[in-house]
mmJSON file of the N, C-alpha and C atoms, coordinates in Angstrom:
{"data_MODEL":{"atom_site":{
"group_PDB":["ATOM","ATOM","ATOM","ATOM","ATOM","ATOM","ATOM","ATOM","ATOM","ATOM","ATOM","ATOM","ATOM","ATOM","ATOM","ATOM","ATOM","ATOM","ATOM","ATOM","ATOM","ATOM","ATOM","ATOM","ATOM","ATOM","ATOM","ATOM","ATOM","ATOM","ATOM","ATOM","ATOM","ATOM","ATOM","ATOM","ATOM","ATOM","ATOM","ATOM","ATOM","ATOM","ATOM","ATOM","ATOM","ATOM","ATOM","ATOM","ATOM","ATOM","ATOM","ATOM","ATOM","ATOM","ATOM","ATOM","ATOM","ATOM","ATOM","ATOM","ATOM","ATOM","ATOM","ATOM","ATOM","ATOM","ATOM","ATOM","ATOM","ATOM","ATOM","ATOM","ATOM","ATOM","ATOM","ATOM","ATOM","ATOM","ATOM","ATOM","ATOM","ATOM","ATOM","ATOM","ATOM","ATOM","ATOM","ATOM","ATOM","ATOM","ATOM","ATOM","ATOM","ATOM","ATOM","ATOM","ATOM","ATOM","ATOM","ATOM","ATOM","ATOM","ATOM","ATOM","ATOM","ATOM","ATOM","ATOM","ATOM","ATOM","ATOM","ATOM","ATOM","ATOM","ATOM","ATOM","ATOM","ATOM","ATOM","ATOM","ATOM","ATOM","ATOM","ATOM","ATOM","ATOM","ATOM","ATOM","ATOM","ATOM","ATOM","ATOM","ATOM","ATOM","ATOM","ATOM","ATOM","ATOM","ATOM","ATOM","ATOM","ATOM","ATOM","ATOM","ATOM","ATOM","ATOM","ATOM","ATOM","ATOM","ATOM","ATOM","ATOM","ATOM","ATOM","ATOM","ATOM","ATOM","ATOM","ATOM","ATOM","ATOM","ATOM","ATOM","ATOM","ATOM","ATOM","ATOM","ATOM","ATOM","ATOM","ATOM","ATOM","ATOM","ATOM","ATOM","ATOM","ATOM","ATOM","ATOM","ATOM","ATOM","ATOM"],
"id":[1,2,3,4,5,6,7,8,9,10,11,12,13,14,15,16,17,18,19,20,21,22,23,24,25,26,27,28,29,30,31,32,33,34,35,36,37,38,39,40,41,42,43,44,45,46,47,48,49,50,51,52,53,54,55,56,57,58,59,60,61,62,63,64,65,66,67,68,69,70,71,72,73,74,75,76,77,78,79,80,81,82,83,84,85,86,87,88,89,90,91,92,93,94,95,96,97,98,99,100,101,102,103,104,105,106,107,108,109,110,111,112,113,114,115,116,117,118,119,120,121,122,123,124,125,126,127,128,129,130,131,132,133,134,135,136,137,138,139,140,141,142,143,144,145,146,147,148,149,150,151,152,153,154,155,156,157,158,159,160,161,162,163,164,165,166,167,168,169,170,171,172,173,174,175,176,177,178,179,180,181,182,183],
"type_symbol":["N","C","C","N","C","C","N","C","C","N","C","C","N","C","C","N","C","C","N","C","C","N","C","C","N","C","C","N","C","C","N","C","C","N","C","C","N","C","C","N","C","C","N","C","C","N","C","C","N","C","C","N","C","C","N","C","C","N","C","C","N","C","C","N","C","C","N","C","C","N","C","C","N","C","C","N","C","C","N","C","C","N","C","C","N","C","C","N","C","C","N","C","C","N","C","C","N","C","C","N","C","C","N","C","C","N","C","C","N","C","C","N","C","C","N","C","C","N","C","C","N","C","C","N","C","C","N","C","C","N","C","C","N","C","C","N","C","C","N","C","C","N","C","C","N","C","C","N","C","C","N","C","C","N","C","C","N","C","C","N","C","C","N","C","C","N","C","C","N","C","C","N","C","C","N","C","C","N","C","C","N","C","C"],
"label_atom_id":["N","CA","C","N","CA","C","N","CA","C","N","CA","C","N","CA","C","N","CA","C","N","CA","C","N","CA","C","N","CA","C","N","CA","C","N","CA","C","N","CA","C","N","CA","C","N","CA","C","N","CA","C","N","CA","C","N","CA","C","N","CA","C","N","CA","C","N","CA","C","N","CA","C","N","CA","C","N","CA","C","N","CA","C","N","CA","C","N","CA","C","N","CA","C","N","CA","C","N","CA","C","N","CA","C","N","CA","C","N","CA","C","N","CA","C","N","CA","C","N","CA","C","N","CA","C","N","CA","C","N","CA","C","N","CA","C","N","CA","C","N","CA","C","N","CA","C","N","CA","C","N","CA","C","N","CA","C","N","CA","C","N","CA","C","N","CA","C","N","CA","C","N","CA","C","N","CA","C","N","CA","C","N","CA","C","N","CA","C","N","CA","C","N","CA","C","N","CA","C","N","CA","C","N","CA","C","N","CA","C","N","CA","C"],
"label_alt_id":[null,null,null,null,null,null,null,null,null,null,null,null,null,null,null,null,null,null,null,null,null,null,null,null,null,null,null,null,null,null,null,null,null,null,null,null,null,null,null,null,null,null,null,null,null,null,null,null,null,null,null,null,null,null,null,null,null,null,null,null,null,null,null,null,null,null,null,null,null,null,null,null,null,null,null,null,null,null,null,null,null,null,null,null,null,null,null,null,null,null,null,null,null,null,null,null,null,null,null,null,null,null,null,null,null,null,null,null,null,null,null,null,null,null,null,null,null,null,null,null,null,null,null,null,null,null,null,null,null,null,null,null,null,null,null,null,null,null,null,null,null,null,null,null,null,null,null,null,null,null,null,null,null,null,null,null,null,null,null,null,null,null,null,null,null,null,null,null,null,null,null,null,null,null,null,null,null,null,null,null,null,null,null],
"label_comp_id":["ASN","ASN","ASN","GLU","GLU","GLU","ASN","ASN","ASN","TRP","TRP","TRP","ILE","ILE","ILE","SER","SER","SER","LEU","LEU","LEU","GLN","GLN","GLN","GLU","GLU","GLU","ALA","ALA","ALA","ALA","ALA","ALA","GLY","GLY","GLY","GLU","GLU","GLU","LYS","LYS","LYS","ALA","ALA","ALA","HIS","HIS","HIS","SER","SER","SER","GLY","GLY","GLY","TYR","TYR","TYR","ALA","ALA","ALA","TRP","TRP","TRP","ILE","ILE","ILE","GLY","GLY","GLY","LEU","LEU","LEU","TYR","TYR","TYR","ASN","ASN","ASN","ASP","ASP","ASP","ILE","ILE","ILE","ASN","ASN","ASN","GLY","GLY","GLY","TRP","TRP","TRP","ARG","ARG","ARG","TRP","TRP","TRP","SER","SER","SER","TYR","TYR","TYR","ASN","ASN","ASN","GLU","GLU","GLU","GLU","GLU","GLU","SER","SER","SER","LEU","LEU","LEU","VAL","VAL","VAL","PHE","PHE","PHE","GLN","GLN","GLN","SER","SER","SER","TRP","TRP","TRP","ALA","ALA","ALA","LEU","LEU","LEU","GLY","GLY","GLY","GLN","GLN","GLN","PRO","PRO","PRO","ASN","ASN","ASN","ASN","ASN","ASN","TYR","TYR","TYR","GLY","GLY","GLY","LEU","LEU","LEU","GLY","GLY","GLY","GLU","GLU","GLU","GLU","GLU","GLU","CYS","CYS","CYS","VAL","VAL","VAL","GLY","GLY","GLY"],
"label_asym_id":["A","A","A","A","A","A","A","A","A","A","A","A","A","A","A","A","A","A","A","A","A","A","A","A","A","A","A","A","A","A","A","A","A","A","A","A","A","A","A","A","A","A","A","A","A","A","A","A","A","A","A","A","A","A","A","A","A","A","A","A","A","A","A","A","A","A","A","A","A","A","A","A","A","A","A","A","A","A","A","A","A","A","A","A","A","A","A","A","A","A","A","A","A","A","A","A","A","A","A","A","A","A","A","A","A","A","A","A","A","A","A","A","A","A","A","A","A","A","A","A","A","A","A","A","A","A","A","A","A","A","A","A","A","A","A","A","A","A","A","A","A","A","A","A","A","A","A","A","A","A","A","A","A","A","A","A","A","A","A","A","A","A","A","A","A","A","A","A","A","A","A","A","A","A","A","A","A","A","A","A","A","A","A"],
"label_entity_id":["1","1","1","1","1","1","1","1","1","1","1","1","1","1","1","1","1","1","1","1","1","1","1","1","1","1","1","1","1","1","1","1","1","1","1","1","1","1","1","1","1","1","1","1","1","1","1","1","1","1","1","1","1","1","1","1","1","1","1","1","1","1","1","1","1","1","1","1","1","1","1","1","1","1","1","1","1","1","1","1","1","1","1","1","1","1","1","1","1","1","1","1","1","1","1","1","1","1","1","1","1","1","1","1","1","1","1","1","1","1","1","1","1","1","1","1","1","1","1","1","1","1","1","1","1","1","1","1","1","1","1","1","1","1","1","1","1","1","1","1","1","1","1","1","1","1","1","1","1","1","1","1","1","1","1","1","1","1","1","1","1","1","1","1","1","1","1","1","1","1","1","1","1","1","1","1","1","1","1","1","1","1","1"],
"label_seq_id":[1,1,1,2,2,2,3,3,3,4,4,4,5,5,5,6,6,6,7,7,7,8,8,8,9,9,9,10,10,10,11,11,11,12,12,12,13,13,13,14,14,14,15,15,15,16,16,16,17,17,17,18,18,18,19,19,19,20,20,20,21,21,21,22,22,22,23,23,23,24,24,24,25,25,25,26,26,26,27,27,27,28,28,28,29,29,29,30,30,30,31,31,31,32,32,32,33,33,33,34,34,34,35,35,35,36,36,36,37,37,37,38,38,38,39,39,39,40,40,40,41,41,41,42,42,42,43,43,43,44,44,44,45,45,45,46,46,46,47,47,47,48,48,48,49,49,49,50,50,50,51,51,51,52,52,52,53,53,53,54,54,54,55,55,55,56,56,56,57,57,57,58,58,58,59,59,59,60,60,60,61,61,61],
"pdbx_PDB_ins_code":[null,null,null,null,null,null,null,null,null,null,null,null,null,null,null,null,null,null,null,null,null,null,null,null,null,null,null,null,null,null,null,null,null,null,null,null,null,null,null,null,null,null,null,null,null,null,null,null,null,null,null,null,null,null,null,null,null,null,null,null,null,null,null,null,null,null,null,null,null,null,null,null,null,null,null,null,null,null,null,null,null,null,null,null,null,null,null,null,null,null,null,null,null,null,null,null,null,null,null,null,null,null,null,null,null,null,null,null,null,null,null,null,null,null,null,null,null,null,null,null,null,null,null,null,null,null,null,null,null,null,null,null,null,null,null,null,null,null,null,null,null,null,null,null,null,null,null,null,null,null,null,null,null,null,null,null,null,null,null,null,null,null,null,null,null,null,null,null,null,null,null,null,null,null,null,null,null,null,null,null,null,null,null],
"Cartn_x":[106.063,106.935,108.421,109.925,110.548,111.158,110.709,110.885,110.268,109.651,108.553,108.838,109.273,110.277,112.294,112.462,113.316,113.397,111.929,111.836,111.165,110.249,110.886,111.34,112.445,113.92,114.18,114.622,115.84,114.814,113.315,113.318,112.691,113.692,112.629,114.086,116.117,117.4,117.013,116.122,116.343,115.561,116.204,115.144,114.069,113.575,111.974,111.561,110.664,110.285,109.464,108.558,107.054,106.188,106.912,106.966,107.024,106.115,105.566,105.039,106.51,106.487,105.126,104.672,103.489,104.197,104.112,104.873,104.611,104.546,104.121,105.074,105.321,106.382,105.991,106.995,106.891,107.998,107.956,109.237,109.028,109.795,109.056,107.86,107.443,106.339,104.586,105.223,104.144,103.793,102.906,103.342,102.828,103.593,103.651,103.935,102.515,103.343,104.74,104.959,105.772,106.074,105.2,104.808,104.51,103.204,103.192,103.771,104.41,104.33,103.434,102.237,100.704,100.913,100.428,100.16,99.133,99.147,98.41,97.129,95.284,94.168,93.792,93.176,92.669,94.2,93.829,94.474,93.738,93.914,93.849,94.115,94.605,95.968,94.75,96.438,95.214,96.269,94.749,95.45,96.825,97.287,98.833,99.533,99.248,100.151,100.376,101.839,102.562,103.631,103.971,104.501,105.996,106.774,108.48,108.593,108.464,108.861,110.429,111.125,113.016,112.929,112.318,112.62,113.171,111.638,112.29,110.19,109.78,108.457,108.465,108.489,108.313,108.8,107.938,107.505,106.404,105.657,104.009,104.372,104.351,104.568,103.407],
"Cartn_y":[85.103,86.323,85.331,85.918,85.34,86.459,88.295,88.316,87.736,86.69,86.416,85.213,84.681,83.297,83.446,84.337,85.229,85.633,86.009,86.47,85.606,84.404,83.624,82.358,82.455,81.115,82.511,83.845,84.544,84.403,84.873,84.278,82.862,82.21,80.434,80.707,80.926,80.946,81.81,82.593,83.226,82.823,81.804,81.966,82.757,82.372,83.011,82.649,84.189,83.946,83.689,83.335,83.014,84.64,86.001,87.189,88.433,88.645,90.158,91.568,92.026,93.191,94.103,95.01,95.189,97.347,97.522,98.755,99.907,99.588,100.383,100.284,100.93,101.363,102.423,102.215,103.275,104.601,105.57,106.383,107.374,109.05,109.426,110.266,110.599,110.865,109.712,108.559,107.41,106.454,105.108,104.963,105.449,105.11,105.54,104.505,104.924,104.296,104.544,103.5,104.033,104.043,103.652,104.249,105.997,106.178,107.522,108.705,107.816,108.75,108.721,108.975,109.37,108.021,109.565,108.995,107.874,106.682,104.911,106.046,105.751,106.13,105.613,103.957,103.713,101.714,102.318,101.445,99.627,98.876,97.462,96.89,97.011,96.074,95.545,94.15,92.952,93.075,93.579,93.433,94.162,94.638,95.708,95.31,95.834,95.519,96.357,96.906,96.48,97.114,96.208,95.89,96.225,96.32,96.931,96.01,94.504,93.333,93.017,93.604,92.989,93.757,95.6,96.31,96.06,95.245,95.434,94.673,95.976,96.019,97.528,98.17,99.576,99.028,97.61,97.365,96.119,96.619,95.957,94.513,93.336,92.151,91.562],
"Cartn_z":[73.042,72.737,72.936,72.961,73.407,74.109,74.074,76.235,77.129,77.445,77.653,78.361,77.757,78.227,79.095,78.087,79.404,80.054,80.382,81.754,82.476,81.388,82.664,83.188,83.283,82.73,83.823,84.045,84.834,86.154,86.214,87.422,88.301,86.937,87.493,87.946,87.736,88.208,89.162,90.247,91.682,92.311,93.462,94.894,95.064,95.98,96.609,97.671,97.573,99.511,99.577,98.985,99.187,98.966,99.026,99.095,97.735,97.755,96.515,97.557,97.097,96.967,96.487,96.994,96.016,95.987,95.536,96.155,97.166,98.384,99.842,100.457,101.139,101.843,103.114,104.261,105.282,105.021,104.314,104.947,106.584,106.503,107.794,107.797,106.922,107.013,106.684,106.915,106.77,105.168,105.046,104.044,103.293,101.628,100.332,99.461,98.126,97.271,96.409,96.23,95.646,94.112,93.57,92.065,91.697,92.837,93.328,93.812,94.359,95.569,96.779,96.424,97.446,98.813,99.335,101.43,100.406,102.127,102.246,102.603,101.916,102.372,103.698,103.182,103.477,104.353,105.98,106.402,106.936,106.672,107.714,108.308,108.774,109.623,110.42,110.329,111.802,113.207,114.354,115.203,116.103,116.37,116.298,115.385,114.425,112.625,112.803,111.364,111.184,112.716,113.629,115.002,115.13,113.89,112.819,114.121,114.523,115.369,114.113,115.183,114.185,113.485,113.884,113.206,111.095,110.572,109.289,108.938,109.245,108.612,108.108,106.451,106.037,104.665,104.606,103.062,103.195,102.456,102.411,101.089,101.681,100.644,100.167],
"occupancy":[1.0,1.0,1.0,1.0,1.0,1.0,1.0,1.0,1.0,1.0,1.0,1.0,1.0,1.0,1.0,1.0,1.0,1.0,1.0,1.0,1.0,1.0,1.0,1.0,1.0,1.0,1.0,1.0,1.0,1.0,1.0,1.0,1.0,1.0,1.0,1.0,1.0,1.0,1.0,1.0,1.0,1.0,1.0,1.0,1.0,1.0,1.0,1.0,1.0,1.0,1.0,1.0,1.0,1.0,1.0,1.0,1.0,1.0,1.0,1.0,1.0,1.0,1.0,1.0,1.0,1.0,1.0,1.0,1.0,1.0,1.0,1.0,1.0,1.0,1.0,1.0,1.0,1.0,1.0,1.0,1.0,1.0,1.0,1.0,1.0,1.0,1.0,1.0,1.0,1.0,1.0,1.0,1.0,1.0,1.0,1.0,1.0,1.0,1.0,1.0,1.0,1.0,1.0,1.0,1.0,1.0,1.0,1.0,1.0,1.0,1.0,1.0,1.0,1.0,1.0,1.0,1.0,1.0,1.0,1.0,1.0,1.0,1.0,1.0,1.0,1.0,1.0,1.0,1.0,1.0,1.0,1.0,1.0,1.0,1.0,1.0,1.0,1.0,1.0,1.0,1.0,1.0,1.0,1.0,1.0,1.0,1.0,1.0,1.0,1.0,1.0,1.0,1.0,1.0,1.0,1.0,1.0,1.0,1.0,1.0,1.0,1.0,1.0,1.0,1.0,1.0,1.0,1.0,1.0,1.0,1.0,1.0,1.0,1.0,1.0,1.0,1.0,1.0,1.0,1.0,1.0,1.0,1.0],
"B_iso_or_equiv":[0.0,0.0,0.0,0.0,0.0,0.0,0.0,0.0,0.0,0.0,0.0,0.0,0.0,0.0,0.0,0.0,0.0,0.0,0.0,0.0,0.0,0.0,0.0,0.0,0.0,0.0,0.0,0.0,0.0,0.0,0.0,0.0,0.0,0.0,0.0,0.0,0.0,0.0,0.0,0.0,0.0,0.0,0.0,0.0,0.0,0.0,0.0,0.0,0.0,0.0,0.0,0.0,0.0,0.0,0.0,0.0,0.0,0.0,0.0,0.0,0.0,0.0,0.0,0.0,0.0,0.0,0.0,0.0,0.0,0.0,0.0,0.0,0.0,0.0,0.0,0.0,0.0,0.0,0.0,0.0,0.0,0.0,0.0,0.0,0.0,0.0,0.0,0.0,0.0,0.0,0.0,0.0,0.0,0.0,0.0,0.0,0.0,0.0,0.0,0.0,0.0,0.0,0.0,0.0,0.0,0.0,0.0,0.0,0.0,0.0,0.0,0.0,0.0,0.0,0.0,0.0,0.0,0.0,0.0,0.0,0.0,0.0,0.0,0.0,0.0,0.0,0.0,0.0,0.0,0.0,0.0,0.0,0.0,0.0,0.0,0.0,0.0,0.0,0.0,0.0,0.0,0.0,0.0,0.0,0.0,0.0,0.0,0.0,0.0,0.0,0.0,0.0,0.0,0.0,0.0,0.0,0.0,0.0,0.0,0.0,0.0,0.0,0.0,0.0,0.0,0.0,0.0,0.0,0.0,0.0,0.0,0.0,0.0,0.0,0.0,0.0,0.0,0.0,0.0,0.0,0.0,0.0,0.0],
"pdbx_formal_charge":[null,null,null,null,null,null,null,null,null,null,null,null,null,null,null,null,null,null,null,null,null,null,null,null,null,null,null,null,null,null,null,null,null,null,null,null,null,null,null,null,null,null,null,null,null,null,null,null,null,null,null,null,null,null,null,null,null,null,null,null,null,null,null,null,null,null,null,null,null,null,null,null,null,null,null,null,null,null,null,null,null,null,null,null,null,null,null,null,null,null,null,null,null,null,null,null,null,null,null,null,null,null,null,null,null,null,null,null,null,null,null,null,null,null,null,null,null,null,null,null,null,null,null,null,null,null,null,null,null,null,null,null,null,null,null,null,null,null,null,null,null,null,null,null,null,null,null,null,null,null,null,null,null,null,null,null,null,null,null,null,null,null,null,null,null,null,null,null,null,null,null,null,null,null,null,null,null,null,null,null,null,null,null],
"auth_seq_id":[1,1,1,2,2,2,3,3,3,4,4,4,5,5,5,6,6,6,7,7,7,8,8,8,9,9,9,10,10,10,11,11,11,12,12,12,13,13,13,14,14,14,15,15,15,16,16,16,17,17,17,18,18,18,19,19,19,20,20,20,21,21,21,22,22,22,23,23,23,24,24,24,25,25,25,26,26,26,27,27,27,28,28,28,29,29,29,30,30,30,31,31,31,32,32,32,33,33,33,34,34,34,35,35,35,36,36,36,37,37,37,38,38,38,39,39,39,40,40,40,41,41,41,42,42,42,43,43,43,44,44,44,45,45,45,46,46,46,47,47,47,48,48,48,49,49,49,50,50,50,51,51,51,52,52,52,53,53,53,54,54,54,55,55,55,56,56,56,57,57,57,58,58,58,59,59,59,60,60,60,61,61,61],
"auth_comp_id":["ASN","ASN","ASN","GLU","GLU","GLU","ASN","ASN","ASN","TRP","TRP","TRP","ILE","ILE","ILE","SER","SER","SER","LEU","LEU","LEU","GLN","GLN","GLN","GLU","GLU","GLU","ALA","ALA","ALA","ALA","ALA","ALA","GLY","GLY","GLY","GLU","GLU","GLU","LYS","LYS","LYS","ALA","ALA","ALA","HIS","HIS","HIS","SER","SER","SER","GLY","GLY","GLY","TYR","TYR","TYR","ALA","ALA","ALA","TRP","TRP","TRP","ILE","ILE","ILE","GLY","GLY","GLY","LEU","LEU","LEU","TYR","TYR","TYR","ASN","ASN","ASN","ASP","ASP","ASP","ILE","ILE","ILE","ASN","ASN","ASN","GLY","GLY","GLY","TRP","TRP","TRP","ARG","ARG","ARG","TRP","TRP","TRP","SER","SER","SER","TYR","TYR","TYR","ASN","ASN","ASN","GLU","GLU","GLU","GLU","GLU","GLU","SER","SER","SER","LEU","LEU","LEU","VAL","VAL","VAL","PHE","PHE","PHE","GLN","GLN","GLN","SER","SER","SER","TRP","TRP","TRP","ALA","ALA","ALA","LEU","LEU","LEU","GLY","GLY","GLY","GLN","GLN","GLN","PRO","PRO","PRO","ASN","ASN","ASN","ASN","ASN","ASN","TYR","TYR","TYR","GLY","GLY","GLY","LEU","LEU","LEU","GLY","GLY","GLY","GLU","GLU","GLU","GLU","GLU","GLU","CYS","CYS","CYS","VAL","VAL","VAL","GLY","GLY","GLY"],
"auth_asym_id":["A","A","A","A","A","A","A","A","A","A","A","A","A","A","A","A","A","A","A","A","A","A","A","A","A","A","A","A","A","A","A","A","A","A","A","A","A","A","A","A","A","A","A","A","A","A","A","A","A","A","A","A","A","A","A","A","A","A","A","A","A","A","A","A","A","A","A","A","A","A","A","A","A","A","A","A","A","A","A","A","A","A","A","A","A","A","A","A","A","A","A","A","A","A","A","A","A","A","A","A","A","A","A","A","A","A","A","A","A","A","A","A","A","A","A","A","A","A","A","A","A","A","A","A","A","A","A","A","A","A","A","A","A","A","A","A","A","A","A","A","A","A","A","A","A","A","A","A","A","A","A","A","A","A","A","A","A","A","A","A","A","A","A","A","A","A","A","A","A","A","A","A","A","A","A","A","A","A","A","A","A","A","A"],
"auth_atom_id":["N","CA","C","N","CA","C","N","CA","C","N","CA","C","N","CA","C","N","CA","C","N","CA","C","N","CA","C","N","CA","C","N","CA","C","N","CA","C","N","CA","C","N","CA","C","N","CA","C","N","CA","C","N","CA","C","N","CA","C","N","CA","C","N","CA","C","N","CA","C","N","CA","C","N","CA","C","N","CA","C","N","CA","C","N","CA","C","N","CA","C","N","CA","C","N","CA","C","N","CA","C","N","CA","C","N","CA","C","N","CA","C","N","CA","C","N","CA","C","N","CA","C","N","CA","C","N","CA","C","N","CA","C","N","CA","C","N","CA","C","N","CA","C","N","CA","C","N","CA","C","N","CA","C","N","CA","C","N","CA","C","N","CA","C","N","CA","C","N","CA","C","N","CA","C","N","CA","C","N","CA","C","N","CA","C","N","CA","C","N","CA","C","N","CA","C","N","CA","C","N","CA","C","N","CA","C","N","CA","C","N","CA","C"],
"pdbx_PDB_model_num":[1,1,1,1,1,1,1,1,1,1,1,1,1,1,1,1,1,1,1,1,1,1,1,1,1,1,1,1,1,1,1,1,1,1,1,1,1,1,1,1,1,1,1,1,1,1,1,1,1,1,1,1,1,1,1,1,1,1,1,1,1,1,1,1,1,1,1,1,1,1,1,1,1,1,1,1,1,1,1,1,1,1,1,1,1,1,1,1,1,1,1,1,1,1,1,1,1,1,1,1,1,1,1,1,1,1,1,1,1,1,1,1,1,1,1,1,1,1,1,1,1,1,1,1,1,1,1,1,1,1,1,1,1,1,1,1,1,1,1,1,1,1,1,1,1,1,1,1,1,1,1,1,1,1,1,1,1,1,1,1,1,1,1,1,1,1,1,1,1,1,1,1,1,1,1,1,1,1,1,1,1,1,1]
}}}
């Protein structure tokens, strides 16, 4: 499929951090899913997380 090949080529041109955003973010009301704006129901964070270290823990990857 030409679209798939084009997508792979475009992705290969970008730098990767090793992380991928799964669509979960923190707004003023708590954690929400971006695709339907529903609140996160189950949370199993590691002890003391998210701790917002460096003010950069507003999204989940």
